[in-house]
DRENDO-25253 format. One record per residue: residue in three letters; residue number from 1; x, y, z of N, C-alpha, C in turn. Coordinates in steps of 0.05 Angstrom, whole numbers. Example, Ala and Ser with C-alpha at 12.3 -4.5 7.8 and 13.67 -1.06 7.14 Angstrom:
# residues 2
[site 'Ala' 1 [264 -114 156] [246 -90 156] [264 -66 156]]
[site 'Ser' 2 [257 -45 142] [273 -21 143] [258 1 157]]
***
This chain:
# residues 337
[site 'Met' 1 [391 -354 97] [372 -353 74] [343 -357 83]]
[site 'Ile' 2 [325 -344 70] [296 -348 76] [286 -373 64]]
[site 'Asn' 3 [272 -389 80] [258 -413 70] [231 -414 82]]
[site 'Lys' 4 [215 -435 76] [187 -436 84] [184 -437 115]]
[site 'Lys' 5 [206 -445 129] [205 -446 158] [212 -420 171]]
[site 'Ser' 6 [221 -401 155] [231 -375 166] [209 -360 180]]
[site 'Thr' 7 [217 -345 200] [199 -327 214] [199 -300 201]]
[site 'Ile' 8 [175 -290 194] [172 -265 180] [152 -248 196]]
[site 'Val' 9 [158 -222 198] [141 -203 212] [125 -188 191]]
[site 'Val' 10 [99 -185 196] [82 -167 179] [69 -147 198]]
[site 'Thr' 11 [75 -122 196] [61 -101 212] [37 -91 196]]
[site 'Gly' 12 [17 -81 210] [-7 -73 196] [-22 -97 186]]
[site 'Ala' 13 [-18 -120 199] [-27 -146 189] [-57 -150 188]]
[site 'Ala' 14 [-71 -134 204] [-101 -137 204] [-113 -117 185]]
[site 'Gly' 15 [-97 -100 173] [-107 -80 155] [-110 -90 127]]
[site 'Phe' 16 [-115 -72 108] [-121 -79 80] [-98 -94 67]]
[site 'Ile' 17 [-76 -80 62] [-53 -92 47] [-39 -113 65]]
[site 'Gly' 18 [-37 -107 91] [-23 -126 109] [-37 -153 110]]
[site 'Ser' 19 [-63 -154 111] [-78 -179 112] [-76 -194 86]]
[site 'Cys' 20 [-76 -179 63] [-72 -192 37] [-44 -204 35]]
[site 'Met' 21 [-24 -189 46] [4 -199 46] [6 -224 62]]
[site 'Thr' 22 [-8 -225 85] [-8 -249 102] [-20 -273 87]]
[site 'Ser' 23 [-42 -268 74] [-54 -290 58] [-36 -300 36]]
[site 'Tyr' 24 [-23 -281 22] [-5 -289 0] [19 -304 11]]
[site 'Leu' 25 [30 -296 34] [52 -311 46] [43 -339 53]]
[site 'Asn' 26 [19 -342 64] [8 -369 69] [7 -385 44]]
[site 'Glu' 27 [-3 -373 22] [-4 -387 -4] [23 -397 -13]]
[site 'Gln' 28 [44 -381 -7] [71 -389 -15] [84 -408 5]]
[site 'Gly' 29 [69 -416 25] [80 -436 44] [92 -425 70]]
[site 'Phe' 30 [89 -399 74] [100 -387 99] [78 -385 120]]
[site 'Glu' 31 [83 -398 142] [63 -398 164] [75 -388 190]]
[site 'Asn' 32 [101 -386 192] [114 -376 216] [115 -345 216]]
[site 'Leu' 33 [91 -334 218] [88 -305 216] [82 -292 243]]
[site 'Ile' 34 [95 -270 247] [89 -253 271] [72 -230 261]]
[site 'Leu' 35 [47 -228 269] [29 -207 259] [27 -185 280]]
[site 'Val' 36 [32 -161 271] [32 -137 288] [11 -117 279]]
[site 'Asp' 37 [-6 -108 298] [-26 -89 292] [-41 -81 317]]
[site 'Glu' 38 [-61 -64 315] [-80 -60 336] [-103 -80 330]]
[site 'Phe' 39 [-107 -99 347] [-126 -120 341] [-153 -116 356]]
[site 'Asp' 40 [-162 -91 356] [-186 -84 372] [-211 -78 355]]
[site 'Glu' 41 [-208 -80 328] [-231 -74 311] [-243 -100 301]]
[site 'Asp' 42 [-269 -103 306] [-283 -128 298] [-282 -132 268]]
[site 'Glu' 43 [-285 -110 253] [-286 -113 224] [-259 -121 212]]
[site 'Lys' 44 [-238 -111 225] [-211 -119 216] [-206 -149 223]]
[site 'Glu' 45 [-219 -158 244] [-215 -186 253] [-221 -205 230]]
[site 'Leu' 46 [-241 -199 214] [-249 -217 191] [-227 -218 170]]
[site 'Asn' 47 [-210 -197 169] [-187 -198 150] [-168 -220 156]]
[site 'Leu' 48 [-167 -229 181] [-148 -250 189] [-161 -278 192]]
[site 'His' 49 [-186 -279 185] [-200 -305 188] [-186 -327 171]]
[site 'Glu' 50 [-180 -349 184] [-168 -372 171] [-139 -368 162]]
[site 'Lys' 51 [-127 -346 169] [-99 -342 163] [-82 -358 183]]
[site 'Lys' 52 [-58 -367 174] [-41 -383 191] [-17 -366 199]]
[site 'Tyr' 53 [-11 -366 225] [11 -350 236] [19 -361 263]]
[site 'Leu' 54 [42 -351 273] [52 -360 299] [39 -345 322]]
[site 'Val' 55 [38 -318 319] [29 -302 342] [21 -274 332]]
[site 'Arg' 56 [3 -262 347] [-5 -234 343] [8 -218 365]]
[site 'Val' 57 [18 -195 358] [29 -177 378] [17 -149 375]]
[site 'Glu' 58 [8 -138 397] [-3 -111 395] [19 -91 387]]
[site 'Arg' 59 [12 -73 370] [31 -54 358] [48 -40 379]]
[site 'Glu' 60 [35 -29 400] [50 -13 420] [67 -30 438]]
[site 'Asn' 61 [63 -57 438] [79 -75 455] [101 -89 440]]
[site 'Phe' 62 [102 -84 414] [119 -100 396] [148 -100 404]]
[site 'Phe' 63 [160 -76 409] [189 -75 413] [196 -87 440]]
[site 'Glu' 64 [179 -83 460] [183 -97 486] [181 -127 482]]
[site 'Trp' 65 [162 -136 467] [158 -165 461] [183 -176 448]]
[site 'Leu' 66 [194 -161 428] [218 -171 415] [242 -174 434]]
[site 'Asp' 67 [244 -155 453] [266 -157 472] [264 -181 490]]
[site 'Ile' 68 [239 -188 497] [234 -210 515] [236 -237 500]]
[site 'Glu' 69 [223 -239 477] [221 -265 463] [245 -271 445]]
[site 'Lys' 70 [258 -250 435] [281 -253 417] [277 -273 395]]
[site 'Pro' 71 [256 -269 378] [251 -287 356] [273 -285 335]]
[site 'Asp' 72 [277 -306 320] [297 -306 299] [284 -297 273]]
[site 'Val' 73 [279 -271 271] [265 -259 248] [283 -258 224]]
[site 'Lys' 74 [273 -267 201] [289 -267 176] [281 -244 156]]
[site 'Phe' 75 [257 -232 160] [248 -211 142] [225 -196 156]]
[site 'Ile' 76 [224 -170 150] [201 -153 160] [188 -139 137]]
[site 'Phe' 77 [161 -142 135] [144 -126 118] [131 -105 137]]
[site 'His' 78 [140 -81 135] [128 -60 153] [107 -45 137]]
[site 'Leu' 79 [82 -55 139] [60 -44 123] [41 -28 140]]
[site 'Gly' 80 [45 -28 166] [28 -13 185] [33 17 184]]
[site 'Ala' 81 [12 33 184] [14 62 184] [-13 74 190]]
[site 'Arg' 82 [-13 100 197] [-38 115 197] [-41 126 168]]
[site 'Thr' 83 [-61 116 154] [-63 123 125] [-85 143 119]]
[site 'Asp' 84 [-98 153 140] [-120 171 135] [-111 199 126]]
[site 'Thr' 85 [-116 205 101] [-107 231 89] [-124 254 100]]
[site 'Thr' 86 [-146 248 114] [-162 270 126] [-156 274 156]]
[site 'Glu' 87 [-136 259 166] [-127 263 194] [-106 285 194]]
[site 'Phe' 88 [-113 308 206] [-95 331 204] [-79 336 230]]
[site 'Asp' 89 [-82 318 249] [-65 319 273] [-38 306 267]]
[site 'Tyr' 90 [-18 323 261] [8 311 252] [21 294 273]]
[site 'Ala' 91 [16 299 298] [29 283 320] [23 254 317]]
[site 'Ile' 92 [-2 247 308] [-10 219 303] [7 207 281]]
[site 'His' 93 [10 222 259] [27 212 237] [56 210 245]]
[site 'Gln' 94 [65 229 260] [93 229 269] [99 204 285]]
[site 'His' 95 [81 197 304] [85 174 321] [85 148 305]]
[site 'Leu' 96 [64 145 288] [60 119 275] [76 116 249]]
[site 'Asn' 97 [79 137 234] [91 135 208] [121 143 207]]
[site 'Val' 98 [129 158 227] [158 166 227] [172 152 250]]
[site 'Asp' 99 [165 158 275] [179 147 299] [179 117 299]]
[site 'Tyr' 100 [155 106 295] [152 76 296] [169 63 274]]
[site 'Ser' 101 [168 75 250] [183 65 227] [213 66 232]]
[site 'Gln' 102 [222 87 246] [250 90 253] [259 67 272]]
[site 'Lys' 103 [241 60 290] [247 38 309] [249 11 294]]
[site 'Ile' 104 [231 7 275] [232 -17 258] [259 -18 243]]
[site 'Trp' 105 [266 4 231] [291 6 216] [315 -1 234]]
[site 'Ser' 106 [315 11 257] [338 7 276] [339 -22 285]]
[site 'Tyr' 107 [316 -34 290] [316 -63 297] [327 -80 274]]
[site 'Cys' 108 [319 -74 250] [328 -89 226] [358 -86 223]]
[site 'Thr' 109 [368 -61 227] [396 -55 224] [413 -71 245]]
[site 'Arg' 110 [404 -70 270] [418 -83 292] [419 -113 288]]
[site 'His' 111 [397 -125 278] [395 -154 276] [399 -165 248]]
[site 'Asn' 112 [408 -147 230] [415 -156 202] [391 -169 188]]
[site 'Ile' 113 [368 -155 189] [343 -165 178] [335 -148 154]]
[site 'Pro' 114 [331 -160 130] [321 -144 107] [294 -133 113]]
[site 'Leu' 115 [288 -109 101] [263 -95 107] [250 -84 81]]
[site 'Val' 116 [224 -89 79] [207 -75 60] [187 -58 75]]
[site 'Tyr' 117 [185 -32 69] [166 -16 84] [148 -1 63]]
[site 'Ala' 118 [124 6 73] [105 21 56] [110 51 57]]
[site 'Ser' 119 [117 62 34] [116 91 31] [89 97 17]]
[site 'Ser' 120 [88 119 2] [62 126 -11] [66 146 -33]]
[site 'Ala' 121 [49 144 -54] [49 163 -75] [39 191 -65]]
[site 'Ala' 122 [28 192 -41] [20 217 -29] [44 235 -25]]
[site 'Thr' 123 [68 223 -24] [92 239 -21] [97 258 -45]]
[site 'Tyr' 124 [86 252 -68] [91 268 -92] [75 294 -93]]
[site 'Gly' 125 [56 297 -75] [40 322 -74] [25 325 -100]]
[site 'Ser' 126 [25 349 -111] [10 355 -135] [25 346 -160]]
[site 'Gly' 127 [48 334 -157] [63 322 -179] [79 342 -195]]
[site 'Glu' 128 [85 365 -184] [99 386 -199] [128 377 -206]]
[site 'Leu' 129 [138 357 -191] [165 346 -197] [163 319 -211]]
[site 'Gly' 130 [139 312 -219] [135 286 -232] [131 263 -212]]
[site 'Tyr' 131 [131 239 -223] [126 215 -206] [147 194 -211]]
[site 'Thr' 132 [172 204 -211] [195 186 -214] [208 180 -187]]
[site 'Asp' 133 [213 154 -182] [224 146 -156] [254 150 -155]]
[site 'Asp' 134 [262 174 -161] [290 183 -162] [297 194 -134]]
[site 'His' 135 [318 183 -122] [325 193 -95] [332 222 -95]]
[site 'Glu' 136 [340 233 -117] [348 261 -118] [326 281 -112]]
[site 'Ile' 137 [301 273 -119] [279 292 -116] [264 290 -89]]
[site 'Ile' 138 [271 270 -73] [255 265 -48] [257 288 -29]]
[site 'Glu' 139 [280 300 -26] [283 324 -8] [266 347 -17]]
[site 'Lys' 140 [260 348 -43] [246 372 -54] [215 368 -56]]
[site 'Leu' 141 [206 344 -51] [177 339 -54] [161 354 -33]]
[site 'Gln' 142 [136 362 -42] [118 377 -24] [91 364 -22]]
[site 'Pro' 143 [88 344 -5] [63 330 -2] [41 350 7]]
[site 'Leu' 144 [16 342 1] [-7 360 5] [-21 356 32]]
[site 'Asn' 145 [-15 335 47] [-28 330 72] [-9 318 93]]
[site 'Pro' 146 [-17 318 119] [1 308 139] [10 279 135]]
[site 'Tyr' 147 [-8 262 124] [-1 235 119] [22 233 99]]
[site 'Gly' 148 [19 248 76] [40 248 56] [66 259 66]]
[site 'Ile' 149 [64 281 83] [88 293 95] [103 272 112]]
[site 'Ser' 150 [88 257 129] [100 238 147] [114 216 131]]
[site 'Lys' 151 [102 207 110] [114 186 93] [140 196 80]]
[site 'Asn' 152 [139 221 71] [163 232 58] [185 237 79]]
[site 'Glu' 153 [177 245 103] [197 250 124] [213 224 130]]
[site 'Phe' 154 [198 202 130] [212 177 136] [230 169 112]]
[site 'Asp' 155 [220 172 88] [237 166 64] [263 182 65]]
[site 'Lys' 156 [260 208 71] [284 226 73] [303 216 94]]
[site 'Trp' 157 [292 209 117] [308 199 140] [323 173 132]]
[site 'Ala' 158 [308 155 119] [320 129 111] [344 133 92]]
[site 'Leu' 159 [341 151 73] [362 156 54] [387 169 67]]
[site 'Gln' 160 [383 181 90] [406 194 103] [421 175 121]]
[site 'Gln' 161 [411 152 126] [423 134 146] [448 120 136]]
[site 'Lys' 162 [469 122 152] [494 107 145] [491 78 154]]
[site 'Ser' 163 [477 74 177] [472 46 186] [445 37 174]]
[site 'Gln' 164 [446 16 159] [422 6 145] [418 -24 148]]
[site 'Pro' 165 [393 -33 144] [389 -62 142] [406 -73 119]]
[site 'Pro' 166 [411 -100 118] [427 -111 96] [414 -107 69]]
[site 'Phe' 167 [388 -104 68] [373 -96 44] [348 -82 53]]
[site 'Trp' 168 [341 -60 39] [316 -47 46] [303 -35 20]]
[site 'Ala' 169 [277 -34 21] [262 -21 -1] [238 -7 10]]
[site 'Gly' 170 [236 19 4] [212 35 11] [194 36 -13]]
[site 'Leu' 171 [170 26 -11] [152 23 -34] [130 44 -34]]
[site 'Lys' 172 [131 61 -55] [111 82 -57] [86 71 -71]]
[site 'Phe' 173 [66 63 -54] [41 52 -64] [25 74 -77]]
[site 'Phe' 174 [15 69 -101] [-4 88 -113] [-32 81 -104]]
[site 'Asn' 175 [-53 84 -120] [-80 80 -111] [-88 50 -110]]
[site 'Val' 176 [-85 38 -87] [-89 9 -84] [-118 4 -78]]
[site 'Tyr' 177 [-129 -17 -92] [-157 -25 -87] [-158 -56 -86]]
[site 'Gly' 178 [-179 -67 -74] [-182 -96 -73] [-194 -106 -48]]
[site 'Pro' 179 [-196 -132 -45] [-209 -144 -22] [-195 -137 5]]
[site 'Asn' 180 [-211 -139 26] [-201 -134 54] [-199 -105 61]]
[site 'Glu' 181 [-213 -87 45] [-213 -59 52] [-241 -51 64]]
[site 'Tyr' 182 [-256 -71 72] [-284 -66 82] [-284 -48 106]]
[site 'His' 183 [-263 -48 122] [-262 -33 148] [-254 -4 144]]
[site 'Lys' 184 [-246 4 119] [-232 29 116] [-251 54 114]]
[site 'Ala' 185 [-277 49 113] [-297 70 113] [-291 91 91]]
[site 'Arg' 186 [-289 116 99] [-285 137 79] [-259 133 62]]
[site 'Met' 187 [-239 120 74] [-213 117 60] [-213 92 42]]
[site 'Ala' 188 [-234 77 40] [-235 54 21] [-234 64 -7]]
[site 'Ser' 189 [-228 46 -26] [-225 55 -54] [-251 63 -67]]
[site 'Met' 190 [-250 77 -89] [-274 85 -103] [-289 61 -115]]
[site 'Ile' 191 [-275 39 -120] [-288 15 -130] [-307 5 -108]]
[site 'Phe' 192 [-297 4 -84] [-313 -5 -61] [-337 13 -57]]
[site 'His' 193 [-333 39 -57] [-355 57 -54] [-375 57 -77]]
[site 'Gly' 194 [-363 55 -101] [-380 54 -125] [-398 30 -126]]
[site 'Phe' 195 [-387 7 -119] [-402 -18 -118] [-426 -15 -99]]
[site 'His' 196 [-422 -4 -76] [-443 -2 -56] [-463 20 -64]]
[site 'Gln' 197 [-454 41 -78] [-473 61 -87] [-491 50 -109]]
[site 'Val' 198 [-479 33 -127] [-496 20 -148] [-517 3 -135]]
[site 'Lys' 199 [-509 -13 -115] [-527 -32 -102] [-550 -16 -88]]
[site 'Gln' 200 [-543 6 -76] [-562 22 -60] [-579 40 -77]]
[site 'Asn' 201 [-566 54 -97] [-580 75 -111] [-584 71 -141]]
[site 'Gly' 202 [-568 52 -152] [-568 48 -181] [-551 67 -196]]
[site 'Phe' 203 [-537 86 -182] [-518 104 -195] [-494 109 -177]]
[site 'Val' 204 [-473 121 -188] [-449 127 -173] [-444 157 -173]]
[site 'Lys' 205 [-437 168 -150] [-430 196 -148] [-400 199 -152]]
[site 'Leu' 206 [-392 218 -169] [-364 225 -173] [-361 255 -168]]
[site 'Phe' 207 [-337 263 -160] [-331 292 -156] [-330 307 -183]]
[site 'Arg' 208 [-343 330 -183] [-338 348 -205] [-309 357 -204]]
[site 'Ser' 209 [-300 366 -227] [-273 377 -228] [-274 407 -220]]
[site 'His' 210 [-255 415 -203] [-252 443 -196] [-226 454 -206]]
[site 'Lys' 211 [-216 441 -227] [-191 450 -239] [-193 451 -269]]
[site 'Glu' 212 [-183 473 -280] [-184 477 -309] [-168 455 -323]]
[site 'Gly' 213 [-178 445 -345] [-164 425 -360] [-173 397 -354]]
[site 'Phe' 214 [-190 394 -333] [-200 368 -325] [-231 369 -326]]
[site 'Lys' 215 [-243 351 -342] [-272 349 -342] [-281 333 -317]]
[site 'Asp' 216 [-307 335 -311] [-318 321 -288] [-313 291 -291]]
[site 'Gly' 217 [-302 279 -270] [-297 250 -271] [-272 242 -286]]
[site 'Glu' 218 [-258 261 -298] [-234 255 -314] [-209 260 -298]]
[site 'Gln' 219 [-211 263 -272] [-188 264 -255] [-174 237 -258]]
[site 'Leu' 220 [-147 237 -260] [-133 212 -267] [-116 202 -244]]
[site 'Arg' 221 [-117 176 -239] [-101 164 -218] [-88 138 -229]]
[site 'Asp' 222 [-67 130 -217] [-55 104 -223] [-66 84 -203]]
[site 'Phe' 223 [-87 70 -212] [-101 50 -195] [-87 23 -198]]
[site 'Ile' 224 [-79 11 -175] [-65 -15 -177] [-79 -35 -159]]
[site 'Tyr' 225 [-83 -59 -169] [-97 -81 -155] [-80 -91 -133]]
[site 'Val' 226 [-91 -96 -109] [-75 -105 -86] [-60 -131 -92]]
[site 'Lys' 227 [-71 -148 -109] [-57 -173 -115] [-30 -168 -129]]
[site 'Asp' 228 [-28 -147 -145] [-3 -139 -157] [16 -127 -136]]
[site 'Val' 229 [5 -112 -118] [21 -99 -97] [35 -120 -80]]
[site 'Ile' 230 [21 -140 -71] [33 -160 -53] [52 -178 -68]]
[site 'Lys' 231 [47 -182 -94] [67 -197 -110] [93 -182 -112]]
[site 'Met' 232 [91 -156 -115] [115 -139 -117] [130 -139 -90]]
[site 'Cys' 233 [115 -137 -68] [128 -138 -41] [143 -164 -37]]
[site 'Tyr' 234 [130 -186 -45] [141 -213 -43] [166 -215 -60]]
[site 'Trp' 235 [165 -204 -84] [189 -204 -102] [213 -191 -89]]
[site 'Phe' 236 [208 -169 -75] [230 -155 -61] [242 -173 -39]]
[site 'Met' 237 [225 -189 -25] [236 -207 -5] [254 -228 -19]]
[site 'Lys' 238 [245 -238 -42] [261 -258 -56] [288 -246 -65]]
[site 'Val' 239 [287 -222 -77] [312 -211 -88] [330 -201 -65]]
[site 'Ser' 240 [319 -196 -41] [336 -188 -19] [357 -209 -13]]
[site 'Gln' 241 [351 -234 -20] [369 -256 -15] [393 -256 -33]]
[site 'His' 242 [391 -241 -55] [413 -240 -75] [438 -228 -63]]
[site 'Ser' 243 [434 -212 -42] [458 -199 -30] [477 -219 -17]]
[site 'Thr' 244 [466 -243 -11] [483 -264 1] [489 -286 -19]]
[site 'Asp' 245 [477 -285 -43] [481 -306 -63] [497 -294 -86]]
[site 'His' 246 [522 -302 -89] [540 -290 -108] [533 -298 -137]]
[site 'Asn' 247 [516 -318 -140] [508 -326 -167] [485 -309 -178]]
[site 'Gln' 248 [473 -293 -161] [450 -277 -169] [458 -247 -172]]
[site 'Pro' 249 [446 -233 -191] [452 -204 -193] [441 -189 -169]]
[site 'Lys' 250 [457 -170 -159] [448 -155 -136] [428 -134 -144]]
[site 'Ile' 251 [407 -130 -128] [387 -109 -133] [393 -86 -114]]
[site 'Gln' 252 [393 -62 -125] [397 -38 -108] [372 -35 -90]]
[site 'Gly' 253 [378 -31 -64] [356 -23 -46] [349 6 -51]]
[site 'Gly' 254 [328 15 -38] [320 44 -40] [291 47 -44]]
[site 'Ile' 255 [283 69 -55] [255 77 -58] [245 68 -86]]
[site 'Tyr' 256 [222 54 -86] [211 44 -112] [181 51 -114]]
[site 'Asn' 257 [172 59 -138] [144 62 -143] [130 35 -146]]
[site 'Ile' 258 [105 34 -135] [89 10 -139] [62 19 -150]]
[site 'Gly' 259 [60 18 -177] [36 26 -191] [35 10 -217]]
[site 'Thr' 260 [18 19 -235] [16 5 -261] [31 20 -283]]
[site 'Gly' 261 [36 46 -278] [49 63 -298] [29 74 -318]]
[site 'Lys' 262 [3 70 -313] [-17 80 -332] [-40 93 -316]]
[site 'Ala' 263 [-42 119 -318] [-63 134 -304] [-90 128 -318]]
[site 'Arg' 264 [-111 125 -302] [-138 121 -313] [-157 139 -299]]
[site 'Ser' 265 [-179 146 -312] [-198 165 -301] [-218 151 -281]]
[site 'Phe' 266 [-230 167 -264] [-251 157 -247] [-275 148 -263]]
[site 'Asn' 267 [-280 162 -285] [-302 153 -303] [-297 125 -313]]
[site 'Ala' 268 [-272 119 -321] [-266 92 -331] [-269 71 -309]]
[site 'Leu' 269 [-261 79 -285] [-263 61 -262] [-293 54 -257]]
[site 'Val' 270 [-310 74 -257] [-338 70 -251] [-351 53 -274]]
[site 'Lys' 271 [-344 59 -299] [-354 43 -321] [-346 14 -318]]
[site 'Ala' 272 [-322 8 -310] [-313 -19 -306] [-328 -33 -283]]
[site 'Thr' 273 [-335 -17 -263] [-351 -28 -240] [-379 -36 -250]]
[site 'Phe' 274 [-392 -18 -265] [-418 -25 -276] [-416 -49 -295]]
[site 'Ser' 275 [-395 -50 -311] [-391 -72 -329] [-389 -99 -314]]
[site 'Ala' 276 [-374 -99 -292] [-371 -123 -276] [-397 -133 -264]]
[site 'Leu' 277 [-416 -114 -261] [-442 -120 -251] [-463 -124 -273]]
[site 'Asn' 278 [-454 -122 -298] [-472 -124 -321] [-496 -105 -320]]
[site 'Leu' 279 [-490 -80 -312] [-510 -59 -309] [-503 -35 -326]]
[site 'Pro' 280 [-523 -20 -335] [-518 5 -351] [-505 26 -333]]
[site 'Val' 281 [-488 42 -345] [-473 63 -330] [-490 87 -324]]
[site 'Glu' 282 [-490 95 -298] [-504 120 -290] [-486 134 -269]]
[site 'Ile' 283 [-477 157 -277] [-459 173 -260] [-472 200 -254]]
[site 'Lys' 284 [-471 209 -229] [-480 236 -221] [-456 250 -209]]
[site 'Tyr' 285 [-451 275 -218] [-428 290 -209] [-436 309 -186]]
[site 'Ile' 286 [-420 309 -165] [-425 325 -141] [-401 343 -135]]
[site 'Asp' 287 [-405 365 -121] [-383 382 -113] [-364 368 -94]]
[site 'Met' 288 [-339 373 -98] [-318 361 -80] [-320 376 -53]]
[site 'Pro' 289 [-319 361 -30] [-319 374 -4] [-297 395 -2]]
[site 'Glu' 290 [-303 418 11] [-284 440 12] [-259 432 28]]
[site 'Asp' 291 [-262 414 48] [-239 407 65] [-217 392 50]]
[site 'Ile' 292 [-223 381 27] [-202 367 12] [-196 380 -15]]
[site 'Arg' 293 [-211 401 -22] [-210 412 -49] [-182 422 -56]]
[site 'Asp' 294 [-168 435 -38] [-142 446 -44] [-120 426 -39]]
[site 'Lys' 295 [-127 401 -30] [-107 381 -25] [-111 357 -43]]
[site 'Tyr' 296 [-126 361 -64] [-134 338 -81] [-115 334 -105]]
[site 'Gln' 297 [-106 309 -109] [-89 303 -132] [-106 298 -156]]
[site 'Tyr' 298 [-101 313 -177] [-117 309 -202] [-104 290 -221]]
[site 'Phe' 299 [-78 284 -216] [-64 265 -234] [-42 251 -219]]
[site 'Thr' 300 [-41 225 -220] [-18 210 -210] [-13 187 -230]]
[site 'Glu' 301 [13 183 -236] [21 161 -253] [49 153 -247]]
[site 'Ala' 302 [52 128 -237] [78 119 -229] [96 115 -252]]
[site 'Asn' 303 [121 125 -250] [142 117 -269] [152 90 -259]]
[site 'Met' 304 [149 69 -275] [155 42 -266] [182 32 -277]]
[site 'Glu' 305 [197 49 -288] [222 40 -301] [242 28 -282]]
[site 'Lys' 306 [243 39 -257] [263 29 -238] [259 0 -230]]
[site 'Ile' 307 [235 -7 -223] [229 -35 -215] [232 -54 -239]]
[site 'Arg' 308 [224 -44 -263] [227 -61 -287] [257 -66 -292]]
[site 'Leu' 309 [273 -46 -291] [302 -49 -296] [314 -67 -274]]
[site 'Ala' 310 [303 -66 -250] [313 -83 -229] [306 -113 -233]]
[site 'Gly' 311 [287 -118 -252] [281 -146 -259] [253 -156 -254]]
[site 'Tyr' 312 [235 -137 -245] [207 -146 -241] [193 -146 -268]]
[site 'Thr' 313 [185 -170 -278] [174 -172 -305] [145 -183 -306]]
[site 'Ser' 314 [134 -189 -282] [107 -201 -282] [86 -181 -294]]
[site 'Pro' 315 [68 -192 -310] [47 -174 -321] [28 -165 -299]]
[site 'Leu' 316 [16 -142 -302] [-2 -130 -282] [-31 -132 -291]]
[site 'Tyr' 317 [-49 -133 -272] [-78 -131 -278] [-83 -104 -291]]
[site 'Ser' 318 [-99 -104 -313] [-110 -78 -322] [-131 -69 -303]]
[site 'Leu' 319 [-139 -44 -305] [-161 -34 -287] [-186 -51 -290]]
[site 'Glu' 320 [-193 -58 -315] [-217 -73 -320] [-215 -102 -308]]
[site 'Glu' 321 [-191 -114 -312] [-187 -141 -301] [-188 -142 -270]]
[site 'Gly' 322 [-174 -122 -258] [-173 -121 -229] [-201 -116 -217]]
[site 'Ile' 323 [-216 -97 -229] [-243 -91 -219] [-261 -115 -222]]
[site 'Asn' 324 [-259 -128 -245] [-275 -152 -249] [-270 -173 -229]]
[site 'Asp' 325 [-245 -179 -223] [-238 -199 -202] [-248 -190 -175]]
[site 'Tyr' 326 [-244 -165 -168] [-252 -155 -142] [-282 -156 -139]]
[site 'Val' 327 [-297 -147 -159] [-327 -147 -157] [-338 -175 -156]]
[site 'Glu' 328 [-330 -191 -176] [-342 -218 -179] [-334 -237 -157]]
[site 'Asn' 329 [-309 -236 -148] [-299 -257 -129] [-299 -248 -100]]
[site 'Tyr' 330 [-303 -222 -95] [-302 -212 -68] [-326 -195 -60]]
[site 'Leu' 331 [-330 -173 -73] [-351 -154 -65] [-379 -166 -67]]
[site 'Val' 332 [-385 -181 -88] [-412 -192 -92] [-419 -211 -69]]
[site 'Asn' 333 [-399 -226 -59] [-405 -246 -38] [-394 -237 -11]]
[site 'Asn' 334 [-384 -211 -9] [-373 -201 16] [-350 -220 25]]
[site 'Arg' 335 [-334 -230 6] [-313 -248 13] [-287 -233 19]]
[site 'Tyr' 336 [-269 -247 34] [-243 -236 41] [-221 -252 27]]
[site 'Tyr' 337 [-198 -239 24] [-176 -253 11] [-157 -264 33]]
***
């Protein structure tokens, strides 16, 4: 059973969601953490400031390190990935998002370790098959970029495996925003970019719509606050223990959506950012870059029925509540979580 002394692995631990996960685990009393990442970026270093953990291990040395050290790992959060949707060299995604994830899976299977790993809403492509985390549609999905393809390839592979960890969940993160994304540059959330545009220019630039039926700035996404994401990840760690506790209902492992279930527009997002800063709204619409125009999702909305039926009942931040917390408590003071 997992307790506060248990050793837990977090991959991608210096990144956005991974560092927030590390912080949340610390808050819950877990300090025996093995953090895995590339620890060579100064800006990512601040994500781990004052975090408590046992050891850091470089990503490419991790499996060799495990063979030598043989730690008694009780759970793995595999949150590390190449998440750049504008990286078109598929070999990079294959190595980090498919091959590496298969090694994590195999290690968990051999050592009987429950696993939560990060999938992505990018797997849904343009959404022609909807946004339901039904295993039946995963083979048919057509992601729009190499990142989404790699995430779907691993989901497909995981579902085909006869040998599995004692519990596993692949979590399809929708549009996550929040503290500790300072290092993500172009791939940071629109709230992050909007905040800095307001500070610099007094207005925010949004993409014009290049699709019939969508007005400028009315492209819709399921935006979810990172604090809800890590709470859901943690919940899966807790319920993974039910497989060994006969007094608890068993939760089915598999693929789960992690979103709010409510799509919101970029206009609404920007208005909430201005509101958090107590400033009047000013938006300027610009053409979408040609390199992403035909790969752009105009609508995403997580069907959240599966996780709710599994027993996750915690309320979620609304877009306005999440942005307000992010702006007031982090962005304004350049603070980390």
